[in-house]
C-alpha positions, 0 to 999 in steps of 0.5 A: 128439248124443253121447248120440244116437249112444250110443242108436244103438249100444246099439240095433244092438249085438244085431243086430251081437253075433249077426250074426257068430255065424251059420254055414251048415250050423248056422243056415241052408243054401244052396239052388238059387238062384231069381233075384229081382229085389230083396230078399225074404224068401219063406215056403213054407207050406201052408193044410193045415200046422198048423206054418204056422198056428202060424207066422203070428204069426212070419211077420208079425213077420219082415215088420214088421221087414225092412228098407225096400225088402225084400218079404215074399212067401207062396208058397203048395205043393201037396204036402201030404196034407191035400187033393188036389193040385187043391184046394191048387193052388185055395188058391193061387190063392185066395191070390193073388186075396186079395192082388189085392184088398188083404185078404190078411192077413184072408183068410189067417186066414180060411182058416186057421180055417177049416181048423184051427178049424172043420175045414172041408173044401175040395172046390171053388172054390164052398167057397173063394168062400163063405168069401170071400163070409162075409168080406165080399168081392164074389163076382163080383169073386172069380169074375173074379180067380180066373179071370184071367190074371194069377192064373193066371200068379202061381200058375204062378210059385209052383208053378215056385219050389216045384218048383225047390227040391223037385226040388233036394231042398231044399224038404221040409217047411213052413213054410220060410223062403228069403232072396233065393232062396239061404238056407234058415233052419234053426230048430233053430240058433236061440235057443230062449229068445229065437227071435222075436229070433233069427229077425228077426236071422238074416234080416237078416243073409242080407239082407246076403249076396251 
């Protein structure tokens, strides 16, 4: 039993040792509070953002290391210059549709790849539909979900989250990660030699704050 306790302490030691070093203004900033119903980590991103594309492995690491009961939410934004606002909002709905189908991970990867690897251009909903169908999605089901009130309502919520933080001046670029609707991570203060572990430790620390 003593050996088991010692092993547990050694496992947790890096987290507790680092968490006390995180400082507001250096590692994170408080943002205009967006009320959340349960613990969450929300990534504001755009499919048109190359940095967001490169951030995907980190996003997956964060999600896989979250404490039980904490959700990881992807919040697509529409203010990048890579495409019209209408097309970016279309991709917001496409993301939510993929989430509803349970294929968010594969379709997110497919959309990123279409834009940043194949240099594809989305002009209309037909182009988005083609990417889904080419990846094995039933076209009729895609059509129904994309037009549904549920998807539109969730898209409006994502837009509202984005606009609240953009209007307050808190959301200026993507990817940006916000914990519990209150704390935005500042990557400049993280340990560049072990950024993945430091990022995950900081997320866990912020989840403990009021």
